[in-house]
C-alpha positions, 0 to 999 in steps of 0.5 A: 941124810941131813938133820933137816931131811930127817926132821922133815921125814919125821914131820911127814910121818906124823902128818901121814898118821894124823891125816893132816897137812899143817907144818909141825915145829920139831919142839912139838914132835913128841906131843904130836906123836903122843896124840896119835892113837894106838891100834886097838883103842889103847892110848899112845905112850907117854913121853918122859924127859930124863936128865941122864947127865949124872949117870955113867956114859955107857948107861946114858948111851944105852938108854939113848938107844931106846929113846925117841930123841937124845940131847947131847954135847960134843966134848970140846964144844958148848953147843947142844944138839938134839937128834934121833938115836939113829943120827946120834950114832952116825958119827963118833959117839966117843966125842959126845956126851949124852945129857938128856933123853926122851923115852916112852917108858910106858911103851908096851914091848915083848922081850923073851916072849914076855910082854911088859913096858919098856920101864919094866924091861929096864928094871929087869935089866937093873936100870932104875929109871925112877931115880933119874931126874925128870925134865920138863919138855921146855927144859929138854928142848932148851939148847942153852941149858 
């Protein structure tokens, strides 16, 4: 599956959930997803943009696996890419460097029969996401940064 096909499928899923037909620019996917109401009257999770370029690569990749989108660069290339975690892992991860992620830290999850948020789960694992610098949406989607 190509990146364009993946982006089209994501946009189709958003339109299906929202009952709309308008085109959606990929830069607006996170906001569109946040605007979809969750079941049971709860609000959708808040997407946060984290600059993971200053943490070790293993932690960055582990966080990326739980993210909505990953911003990365190939080691021998100055070009920046943004993709869902599933596409990031589809080729040689050792040739890539994760620089930023989008993640829903307030997303409710169940782990080992305990309910909490993704942020709480990461904290239990010893990952202090509060010390990771935040980016704006515009900074995350800037492919020249």
